[in-house]
N, CA, C and O atoms as a Tinker XYZ file with bonds, in Angstrom:
   416  protein
     1  N     53.550000   95.883000 -189.363000    73     2
     2  CA    52.695000   96.885000 -189.962000    64     1     3
     3  C     53.213000   97.145000 -191.353000    63     2     4     5
     4  O     54.405000   97.378000 -191.554000    81     3
     5  N     52.313000   97.103000 -192.310000    73     3     6
     6  CA    52.755000   97.246000 -193.670000    64     5     7
     7  C     52.977000   98.634000 -194.036000    63     6     8     9
     8  O     52.471000   99.510000 -193.335000    81     7
     9  N     53.698000   98.945000 -195.086000    73     7    10
    10  CA    54.073000  100.303000 -195.525000    64     9    11
    11  C     52.758000  101.066000 -195.788000    63    10    12    13
    12  O     52.663000  102.246000 -195.449000    81    11
    13  N     51.746000  100.412000 -196.384000    73    11    14
    14  CA    50.460000  101.049000 -196.659000    64    13    15
    15  C     49.773000  101.612000 -195.422000    63    14    16    17
    16  O     49.281000  102.740000 -195.388000    81    15
    17  N     49.773000  100.721000 -194.375000    73    15    18
    18  CA    49.191000  101.149000 -193.166000    64    17    19
    19  C     49.954000  102.338000 -192.504000    63    18    20    21
    20  O     49.358000  103.227000 -191.896000    81    19
    21  N     51.264000  102.302000 -192.653000    73    19    22
    22  CA    52.031000  103.417000 -192.066000    64    21    23
    23  C     51.771000  104.673000 -192.869000    63    22    24    25
    24  O     51.689000  105.761000 -192.300000    81    23
    25  N     51.642000  104.548000 -194.164000    73    23    26
    26  CA    51.303000  105.715000 -194.975000    64    25    27
    27  C     49.921000  106.255000 -194.561000    63    26    28    29
    28  O     49.743000  107.464000 -194.414000    81    27
    29  N     48.917000  105.322000 -194.371000    73    27    30
    30  CA    47.583000  105.813000 -193.944000    64    29    31
    31  C     47.645000  106.554000 -192.619000    63    30    32    33
    32  O     47.027000  107.604000 -192.446000    81    31
    33  N     48.396000  105.996000 -191.698000    73    31    34
    34  CA    48.493000  106.580000 -190.386000    64    33    35
    35  C     49.193000  107.933000 -190.460000    63    34    36    37
    36  O     48.744000  108.888000 -189.828000    81    35
    37  N     50.254000  108.032000 -191.199000    73    35    38
    38  CA    50.960000  109.359000 -191.289000    64    37    39
    39  C     50.034000  110.360000 -191.938000    63    38    40    41
    40  O     49.953000  111.501000 -191.482000    81    39
    41  N     49.360000  109.987000 -192.944000    73    39    42
    42  CA    48.407000  111.019000 -193.568000    64    41    43
    43  C     47.289000  111.436000 -192.623000    63    42    44    45
    44  O     46.934000  112.610000 -192.517000    81    43
    45  N     46.742000  110.418000 -191.933000    73    43    46
    46  CA    45.685000  110.762000 -190.999000    64    45    47
    47  C     46.240000  111.593000 -189.849000    63    46    48    49
    48  O     45.594000  112.532000 -189.384000    81    47
    49  N     47.406000  111.251000 -189.406000    73    47    50
    50  CA    48.020000  112.036000 -188.313000    64    49    51
    51  C     48.303000  113.509000 -188.765000    63    50    52    53
    52  O     48.112000  114.450000 -187.995000    81    51
    53  N     48.775000  113.676000 -190.066000    73    51    54
    54  CA    48.888000  115.030000 -190.619000    64    53    55
    55  C     47.579000  115.773000 -190.667000    63    54    56    57
    56  O     47.540000  116.945000 -190.291000    81    55
    57  N     46.525000  115.166000 -191.102000    73    55    58
    58  CA    45.216000  115.790000 -191.059000    64    57    59
    59  C     44.794000  116.207000 -189.693000    63    58    60    61
    60  O     44.251000  117.295000 -189.498000    81    59
    61  N     45.057000  115.298000 -188.692000    73    59    62
    62  CA    44.652000  115.620000 -187.387000    64    61    63
    63  C     45.488000  116.732000 -186.785000    63    62    64    65
    64  O     44.959000  117.593000 -186.081000    81    63
    65  N     46.764000  116.726000 -187.047000    73    63    66
    66  CA    47.647000  117.802000 -186.578000    64    65    67
    67  C     47.206000  119.090000 -187.073000    63    66    68    69
    68  O     47.257000  120.055000 -186.310000    81    67
    69  N     46.744000  119.233000 -188.360000    73    67    70
    70  CA    46.353000  120.458000 -188.846000    64    69    71
    71  C     44.971000  120.877000 -188.170000    63    70    72    73
    72  O     44.705000  122.068000 -188.004000    81    71
    73  N     44.159000  119.926000 -187.811000    73    71    74
    74  CA    42.963000  120.207000 -187.024000    64    73    75
    75  C     43.382000  120.794000 -185.698000    63    74    76    77
    76  O     42.920000  121.874000 -185.330000    81    75
    77  N     44.256000  120.104000 -184.960000    73    75    78
    78  CA    44.690000  120.565000 -183.651000    64    77    79
    79  C     45.286000  121.988000 -183.702000    63    78    80    81
    80  O     45.040000  122.828000 -182.835000    81    79
    81  N     46.075000  122.209000 -184.754000    73    79    82
    82  CA    46.737000  123.480000 -184.906000    64    81    83
    83  C     45.769000  124.722000 -185.102000    63    82    84    85
    84  O     46.109000  125.881000 -184.866000    81    83
    85  N     44.576000  124.351000 -185.543000    73    83    86
    86  CA    43.626000  125.402000 -185.780000    64    85    87
    87  C     42.565000  125.472000 -184.658000    63    86    88    89
    88  O     41.517000  126.087000 -184.852000    81    87
    89  N     42.817000  124.863000 -183.510000    73    87    90
    90  CA    41.863000  124.945000 -182.417000    64    89    91
    91  C     42.694000  124.762000 -181.177000    63    90    92    93
    92  O     43.764000  124.153000 -181.181000    81    91
    93  N     42.141000  125.331000 -180.088000    73    91    94
    94  CA    42.770000  125.341000 -178.807000    64    93    95
    95  C     41.958000  124.319000 -177.964000    63    94    96    97
    96  O     40.885000  124.606000 -177.432000    81    95
    97  N     42.550000  123.121000 -177.887000    73    95    98
    98  CA    41.769000  122.057000 -177.196000    64    97    99
    99  C     42.531000  121.675000 -175.922000    63    98   100   101
   100  O     43.757000  121.763000 -175.860000    81    99
   101  N     41.778000  121.256000 -174.921000    73    99   102
   102  CA    42.365000  120.872000 -173.674000    64   101   103
   103  C     42.939000  119.451000 -173.817000    63   102   104   105
   104  O     42.632000  118.756000 -174.786000    81   103
   105  N     43.735000  119.038000 -172.898000    73   103   106
   106  CA    44.464000  117.786000 -172.974000    64   105   107
   107  C     43.465000  116.622000 -172.997000    63   106   108   109
   108  O     43.688000  115.654000 -173.724000    81   107
   109  N     42.415000  116.683000 -172.254000    73   107   110
   110  CA    41.407000  115.598000 -172.346000    64   109   111
   111  C     40.812000  115.385000 -173.656000    63   110   112   113
   112  O     40.582000  114.255000 -174.086000    81   111
   113  N     40.549000  116.498000 -174.321000    73   111   114
   114  CA    39.964000  116.459000 -175.670000    64   113   115
   115  C     40.948000  115.802000 -176.628000    63   114   116   117
   116  O     40.558000  114.943000 -177.419000    81   115
   117  N     42.207000  116.188000 -176.570000    73   115   118
   118  CA    43.214000  115.594000 -177.411000    64   117   119
   119  C     43.338000  114.127000 -177.203000    63   118   120   121
   120  O     43.407000  113.356000 -178.160000    81   119
   121  N     43.368000  113.720000 -175.928000    73   119   122
   122  CA    43.490000  112.335000 -175.579000    64   121   123
   123  C     42.284000  111.527000 -176.127000    63   122   124   125
   124  O     42.419000  110.384000 -176.562000    81   123
   125  N     41.086000  112.191000 -176.081000    73   123   126
   126  CA    39.886000  111.502000 -176.586000    64   125   127
   127  C     39.980000  111.357000 -178.081000    63   126   128   129
   128  O     39.563000  110.331000 -178.620000    81   127
   129  N     40.508000  112.339000 -178.768000    73   127   130
   130  CA    40.676000  112.174000 -180.244000    64   129   131
   131  C     41.695000  111.098000 -180.565000    63   130   132   133
   132  O     41.500000  110.300000 -181.482000    81   131
   133  N     42.743000  111.079000 -179.835000    73   131   134
   134  CA    43.699000  110.042000 -180.046000    64   133   135
   135  C     43.051000  108.692000 -179.820000    63   134   136   137
   136  O     43.298000  107.751000 -180.575000    81   135
   137  N     42.265000  108.589000 -178.839000    73   135   138
   138  CA    41.494000  107.298000 -178.549000    64   137   139
   139  C     40.640000  106.954000 -179.791000    63   138   140   141
   140  O     40.597000  105.795000 -180.203000    81   139
   141  N     39.967000  107.949000 -180.384000    73   139   142
   142  CA    39.153000  107.672000 -181.512000    64   141   143
   143  C     39.976000  107.175000 -182.694000    63   142   144   145
   144  O     39.545000  106.305000 -183.450000    81   143
   145  N     41.203000  107.762000 -182.841000    73   143   146
   146  CA    42.051000  107.274000 -183.927000    64   145   147
   147  C     42.535000  105.831000 -183.707000    63   146   148   149
   148  O     42.550000  104.985000 -184.601000    81   147
   149  N     42.932000  105.625000 -182.433000    73   147   150
   150  CA    43.359000  104.220000 -182.065000    64   149   151
   151  C     42.186000  103.228000 -182.339000    63   150   152   153
   152  O     42.429000  102.107000 -182.786000    81   151
   153  N     40.939000  103.630000 -182.076000    73   151   154
   154  CA    39.816000  102.812000 -182.360000    64   153   155
   155  C     39.693000  102.531000 -183.733000    63   154   156   157
   156  O     39.531000  101.372000 -184.116000    81   155
   157  N     39.762000  103.590000 -184.597000    73   155   158
   158  CA    39.681000  103.376000 -186.038000    64   157   159
   159  C     40.668000  102.414000 -186.632000    63   158   160   161
   160  O     40.371000  101.743000 -187.621000    81   159
   161  N     41.881000  102.334000 -186.022000    73   159   162
   162  CA    42.883000  101.403000 -186.507000    64   161   163
   163  C     42.940000  100.058000 -185.636000    63   162   164   165
   164  O     43.909000   99.298000 -185.662000    81   163
   165  N     41.815000   99.856000 -184.879000    73   163   166
   166  CA    41.680000   98.604000 -184.063000    64   165   167
   167  C     42.889000   98.437000 -183.163000    63   166   168   169
   168  O     43.453000   97.349000 -183.047000    81   167
   169  N     43.277000   99.536000 -182.527000    73   167   170
   170  CA    44.417000   99.463000 -181.632000    64   169   171
   171  C     44.002000   99.718000 -180.136000    63   170   172   173
   172  O     44.790000  100.094000 -179.268000    81   171
   173  N     42.688000   99.469000 -179.951000    73   171   174
   174  CA    42.165000   99.635000 -178.531000    64   173   175
   175  C     41.753000   98.249000 -177.965000    63   174   176   177
   176  O     41.453000   97.307000 -178.698000    81   175
   177  N     41.761000   98.193000 -176.669000    73   175   178
   178  CA    41.358000   96.916000 -176.008000    64   177   179
   179  C     39.803000   96.831000 -176.027000    63   178   180   181
   180  O     39.084000   97.779000 -176.340000    81   179
   181  N     39.366000   95.620000 -175.667000    73   179   182
   182  CA    37.935000   95.363000 -175.628000    64   181   183
   183  C     37.254000   96.400000 -174.632000    63   182   184   185
   184  O     36.219000   96.993000 -174.938000    81   183
   185  N     37.876000   96.566000 -173.480000    73   183   186
   186  CA    37.311000   97.520000 -172.506000    64   185   187
   187  C     37.303000   98.892000 -172.937000    63   186   188   189
   188  O     36.354000   99.610000 -172.618000    81   187
   189  N     38.326000   99.369000 -173.677000    73   187   190
   190  CA    38.441000  100.649000 -174.214000    64   189   191
   191  C     37.301000  100.885000 -175.277000    63   190   192   193
   192  O     36.646000  101.927000 -175.309000    81   191
   193  N     37.128000   99.881000 -176.103000    73   191   194
   194  CA    36.090000   99.922000 -177.175000    64   193   195
   195  C     34.708000  100.074000 -176.515000    63   194   196   197
   196  O     33.870000  100.863000 -176.951000    81   195
   197  N     34.504000   99.280000 -175.440000    73   195   198
   198  CA    33.178000   99.412000 -174.742000    64   197   199
   199  C     32.998000  100.782000 -174.169000    63   198   200   201
   200  O     31.923000  101.361000 -174.320000    81   199
   201  N     33.950000  101.309000 -173.546000    73   199   202
   202  CA    33.866000  102.763000 -172.972000    64   201   203
   203  C     33.723000  103.755000 -174.061000    63   202   204   205
   204  O     32.953000  104.706000 -173.925000    81   203
   205  N     34.400000  103.589000 -175.100000    73   203   206
   206  CA    34.335000  104.500000 -176.253000    64   205   207
   207  C     32.850000  104.465000 -176.896000    63   206   208   209
   208  O     32.258000  105.489000 -177.237000    81   207
   209  N     32.356000  103.236000 -177.010000    73   207   210
   210  CA    31.053000  103.155000 -177.522000    64   209   211
   211  C     30.001000  103.872000 -176.705000    63   210   212   213
   212  O     29.137000  104.577000 -177.228000    81   211
   213  N     30.107000  103.664000 -175.383000    73   211   214
   214  CA    29.205000  104.286000 -174.420000    64   213   215
   215  C     29.304000  105.820000 -174.524000    63   214   216   217
   216  O     28.294000  106.524000 -174.555000    81   215
   217  N     30.569000  106.321000 -174.578000    73   215   218
   218  CA    30.761000  107.780000 -174.729000    64   217   219
   219  C     30.252000  108.321000 -176.049000    63   218   220   221
   220  O     29.694000  109.416000 -176.114000    81   219
   221  N     30.440000  107.587000 -177.041000    73   219   222
   222  CA    29.942000  108.113000 -178.383000    64   221   223
   223  C     28.380000  108.147000 -178.341000    63   222   224   225
   224  O     27.753000  109.044000 -178.904000    81   223
   225  N     27.778000  107.132000 -177.651000    73   223   226
   226  CA    26.310000  107.219000 -177.571000    64   225   227
   227  C     25.817000  108.469000 -176.759000    63   226   228   229
   228  O     24.821000  109.106000 -177.100000    81   227
   229  N     26.536000  108.759000 -175.728000    73   227   230
   230  CA    26.151000  109.900000 -174.882000    64   229   231
   231  C     26.489000  111.235000 -175.406000    63   230   232   233
   232  O     25.768000  112.206000 -175.175000    81   231
   233  N     27.636000  111.315000 -176.148000    73   231   234
   234  CA    28.156000  112.596000 -176.586000    64   233   235
   235  C     28.052000  112.798000 -178.071000    63   234   236   237
   236  O     28.880000  112.275000 -178.818000    81   235
   237  N     27.085000  113.523000 -178.520000    73   235   238
   238  CA    26.856000  113.736000 -179.974000    64   237   239
   239  C     28.010000  114.478000 -180.674000    63   238   240   241
   240  O     28.298000  114.231000 -181.845000    81   239
   241  N     28.635000  115.350000 -179.969000    73   239   242
   242  CA    29.741000  116.163000 -180.495000    64   241   243
   243  C     30.982000  115.201000 -180.748000    63   242   244   245
   244  O     31.629000  115.289000 -181.792000    81   243
   245  N     31.277000  114.320000 -179.797000    73   243   246
   246  CA    32.306000  113.404000 -179.918000    64   245   247
   247  C     32.002000  112.391000 -181.031000    63   246   248   249
   248  O     32.906000  112.004000 -181.771000    81   247
   249  N     30.760000  111.965000 -181.156000    73   247   250
   250  CA    30.333000  111.048000 -182.210000    64   249   251
   251  C     30.522000  111.706000 -183.609000    63   250   252   253
   252  O     30.914000  111.066000 -184.585000    81   251
   253  N     30.223000  112.986000 -183.634000    73   251   254
   254  CA    30.387000  113.724000 -184.929000    64   253   255
   255  C     31.904000  113.729000 -185.319000    63   254   256   257
   256  O     32.275000  113.519000 -186.474000    81   255
   257  N     32.680000  113.959000 -184.368000    73   255   258
   258  CA    34.196000  113.964000 -184.631000    64   257   259
   259  C     34.638000  112.547000 -185.081000    63   258   260   261
   260  O     35.474000  112.412000 -185.974000    81   259
   261  N     34.054000  111.473000 -184.437000    73   259   262
   262  CA    34.459000  110.172000 -184.833000    64   261   263
   263  C     34.059000  109.859000 -186.244000    63   262   264   265
   264  O     34.791000  109.213000 -186.993000    81   263
   265  N     32.877000  110.331000 -186.596000    73   263   266
   266  CA    32.424000  110.153000 -188.003000    64   265   267
   267  C     33.332000  110.853000 -188.958000    63   266   268   269
   268  O     33.694000  110.322000 -190.008000    81   267
   269  N     33.708000  112.080000 -188.577000    73   267   270
   270  CA    34.719000  112.892000 -189.466000    64   269   271
   271  C     36.024000  112.158000 -189.602000    63   270   272   273
   272  O     36.538000  112.045000 -190.715000    81   271
   273  N     36.572000  111.667000 -188.555000    73   271   274
   274  CA    37.756000  110.928000 -188.581000    64   273   275
   275  C     37.711000  109.686000 -189.415000    63   274   276   277
   276  O     38.636000  109.389000 -190.172000    81   275
   277  N     36.617000  108.955000 -189.269000    73   275   278
   278  CA    36.347000  107.740000 -189.968000    64   277   279
   279  C     36.336000  108.000000 -191.515000    63   278   280   281
   280  O     36.941000  107.270000 -192.300000    81   279
   281  N     35.603000  109.094000 -191.894000    73   279   282
   282  CA    35.472000  109.502000 -193.227000    64   281   283
   283  C     36.820000  109.928000 -193.801000    63   282   284   285
   284  O     37.171000  109.596000 -194.934000    81   283
   285  N     37.568000  110.677000 -192.978000    73   283   286
   286  CA    38.942000  111.009000 -193.422000    64   285   287
   287  C     39.859000  109.815000 -193.640000    63   286   288   289
   288  O     40.642000  109.788000 -194.589000    81   287
   289  N     39.761000  108.875000 -192.796000    73   287   290
   290  CA    40.512000  107.557000 -192.934000    64   289   291
   291  C     40.074000  106.849000 -194.211000    63   290   292   293
   292  O     40.909000  106.370000 -194.979000    81   291
   293  N     38.720000  106.781000 -194.442000    73   291   294
   294  CA    38.222000  106.121000 -195.627000    64   293   295
   295  C     38.531000  106.836000 -196.880000    63   294   296   297
   296  O     38.539000  106.215000 -197.943000    81   295
   297  N     38.786000  108.105000 -196.828000    73   295   298
   298  CA    39.144000  108.880000 -198.057000    64   297   299
   299  C     40.571000  108.790000 -198.470000    63   298   300   301
   300  O     40.948000  109.228000 -199.557000    81   299
   301  N     41.396000  108.205000 -197.581000    73   299   302
   302  CA    42.793000  108.010000 -197.866000    64   301   303
   303  C     42.898000  107.050000 -199.073000    63   302   304   305
   304  O     42.067000  106.168000 -199.289000    81   303
   305  N     43.944000  107.280000 -199.818000    73   303   306
   306  CA    44.086000  106.439000 -201.092000    64   305   307
   307  C     44.350000  104.932000 -200.612000    63   306   308   309
   308  O     45.082000  104.649000 -199.663000    81   307
   309  N     43.701000  104.065000 -201.344000    73   307   310
   310  CA    43.801000  102.649000 -201.061000    64   309   311
   311  C     44.758000  102.017000 -202.041000    63   310   312   313
   312  O     44.348000  101.218000 -202.883000    81   311
   313  N     46.066000  102.373000 -201.942000    73   311   314
   314  CA    47.110000  101.858000 -202.816000    64   313   315
   315  C     48.119000  101.104000 -202.010000    63   314   316   317
   316  O     48.345000  101.394000 -200.835000    81   315
   317  N     48.745000  100.104000 -202.667000    73   315   318
   318  CA    49.832000   99.409000 -202.131000    64   317   319
   319  C     51.120000   99.887000 -202.906000    63   318   320   321
   320  O     51.099000  100.062000 -204.124000    81   319
   321  N     52.158000  100.073000 -202.188000    73   319   322
   322  CA    53.398000  100.455000 -202.770000    64   321   323
   323  C     54.343000   99.265000 -202.777000    63   322   324   325
   324  O     54.607000   98.704000 -201.714000    81   323
   325  N     54.842000   98.872000 -203.876000    73   323   326
   326  CA    55.862000   97.828000 -203.947000    64   325   327
   327  C     57.134000   98.436000 -204.541000    63   326   328   329
   328  O     57.175000   98.907000 -205.678000    81   327
   329  N     58.165000   98.395000 -203.701000    73   327   330
   330  CA    59.462000   98.949000 -204.285000    64   329   331
   331  C     60.023000   98.180000 -205.356000    63   330   332   333
   332  O     59.780000   96.974000 -205.399000    81   331
   333  N     60.733000   98.715000 -206.215000    73   331   334
   334  CA    61.296000   98.004000 -207.390000    64   333   335
   335  C     62.479000   97.149000 -206.871000    63   334   336   337
   336  O     63.018000   97.378000 -205.788000    81   335
   337  N     62.838000   96.187000 -207.674000    73   335   338
   338  CA    63.894000   95.218000 -207.302000    64   337   339
   339  C     65.246000   95.998000 -207.024000    63   338   340   341
   340  O     66.001000   95.647000 -206.117000    81   339
   341  N     65.497000   97.018000 -207.808000    73   339   342
   342  CA    66.730000   97.758000 -207.565000    64   341   343
   343  C     66.719000   98.570000 -206.233000    63   342   344   345
   344  O     67.741000   98.749000 -205.571000    81   343
   345  N     65.533000   99.030000 -205.899000    73   343   346
   346  CA    65.462000   99.723000 -204.517000    64   345   347
   347  C     65.720000   98.651000 -203.459000    63   346   348   349
   348  O     66.527000   98.907000 -202.565000    81   347
   349  N     65.143000   97.558000 -203.488000    73   347   350
   350  CA    65.323000   96.472000 -202.556000    64   349   351
   351  C     66.752000   96.106000 -202.437000    63   350   352   353
   352  O     67.266000   95.955000 -201.328000    81   351
   353  N     67.474000   95.945000 -203.648000    73   351   354
   354  CA    68.890000   95.633000 -203.677000    64   353   355
   355  C     69.691000   96.671000 -202.975000    63   354   356   357
   356  O     70.607000   96.332000 -202.225000    81   355
   357  N     69.384000   97.949000 -203.186000    73   355   358
   358  CA    70.169000   99.030000 -202.536000    64   357   359
   359  C     69.939000   99.024000 -201.073000    63   358   360   361
   360  O     70.872000   99.299000 -200.319000    81   359
   361  N     68.656000   98.704000 -200.578000    73   359   362
   362  CA    68.448000   98.703000 -199.143000    64   361   363
   363  C     69.209000   97.593000 -198.551000    63   362   364   365
   364  O     69.821000   97.793000 -197.502000    81   363
   365  N     69.230000   96.409000 -199.138000    73   363   366
   366  CA    69.929000   95.235000 -198.672000    64   365   367
   367  C     71.456000   95.521000 -198.624000    63   366   368   369
   368  O     72.157000   95.174000 -197.674000    81   367
   369  N     71.894000   96.141000 -199.653000    73   367   370
   370  CA    73.388000   96.509000 -199.691000    64   369   371
   371  C     73.800000   97.471000 -198.572000    63   370   372   373
   372  O     74.844000   97.344000 -197.933000    81   371
   373  N     72.920000   98.420000 -198.391000    73   371   374
   374  CA    73.237000   99.432000 -197.327000    64   373   375
   375  C     73.218000   98.756000 -195.936000    63   374   376   377
   376  O     74.004000   99.060000 -195.039000    81   375
   377  N     72.225000   97.783000 -195.828000    73   375   378
   378  CA    72.085000   97.096000 -194.543000    64   377   379
   379  C     73.384000   96.263000 -194.299000    63   378   380   381
   380  O     73.899000   96.243000 -193.181000    81   379
   381  N     73.898000   95.590000 -195.335000    73   379   382
   382  CA    75.086000   94.729000 -195.233000    64   381   383
   383  C     76.291000   95.655000 -194.804000    63   382   384   385
   384  O     77.038000   95.303000 -193.892000    81   383
   385  N     76.457000   96.783000 -195.444000    73   383   386
   386  CA    77.573000   97.661000 -195.097000    64   385   387
   387  C     77.463000   98.226000 -193.785000    63   386   388   389
   388  O     78.480000   98.432000 -193.123000    81   387
   389  N     76.278000   98.505000 -193.334000    73   387   390
   390  CA    76.062000   99.070000 -191.972000    64   389   391
   391  C     76.376000   97.955000 -190.975000    63   390   392   393
   392  O     77.020000   98.218000 -189.959000    81   391
   393  N     75.960000   96.767000 -191.221000    73   391   394
   394  CA    76.225000   95.653000 -190.278000    64   393   395
   395  C     77.774000   95.443000 -190.172000    63   394   396   397
   396  O     78.296000   95.266000 -189.071000    81   395
   397  N     78.487000   95.466000 -191.308000    73   395   398
   398  CA    79.887000   95.274000 -191.252000    64   397   399
   399  C     80.582000   96.460000 -190.481000    63   398   400   401
   400  O     81.476000   96.232000 -189.666000    81   399
   401  N     80.149000   97.713000 -190.760000    73   399   402
   402  CA    80.700000   98.832000 -190.070000    64   401   403
   403  C     80.494000   98.744000 -188.463000    63   402   404   405
   404  O     81.341000   99.181000 -187.684000    81   403
   405  N     79.394000   98.190000 -188.082000    73   403   406
   406  CA    79.152000   98.083000 -186.639000    64   405   407
   407  C     79.938000   97.010000 -186.020000    63   406   408   409
   408  O     80.227000   97.090000 -184.826000    81   407
   409  N     80.330000   95.955000 -186.776000    73   407   410
   410  CA    81.152000   94.897000 -186.259000    64   409   411
   411  C     82.662000   95.333000 -186.078000    63   410   412   413
   412  O     83.402000   94.796000 -185.253000    81   411
   413  N     83.039000   96.316000 -186.891000    73   411   414
   414  CA    84.471000   96.732000 -186.793000    64   413   415
   415  C     84.725000   97.716000 -185.686000    63   414   416
   416  O     85.862000   98.145000 -185.490000    81   415
């Protein structure tokens, strides 16, 4: 998973956490919302996708939430972050010292 995808997911998760903090939802509702998020990131199986499509067609409230989540995901910045050479060098140096320390 790229750094950009991780950033997108963390931002989306923060938005969703704020949503959940402001409402009292049952466990089934939370699970369904997490399923919606998984679907947005193509992390659901074919059978889960089929079930979710059917549920979205039947449940207009759930469909509205899906649209909101999709819009939130699409509103996230579309940037790629590339660390500088010096940052990469420091990470690699730290990794080497950690590996040596674990061997001792």
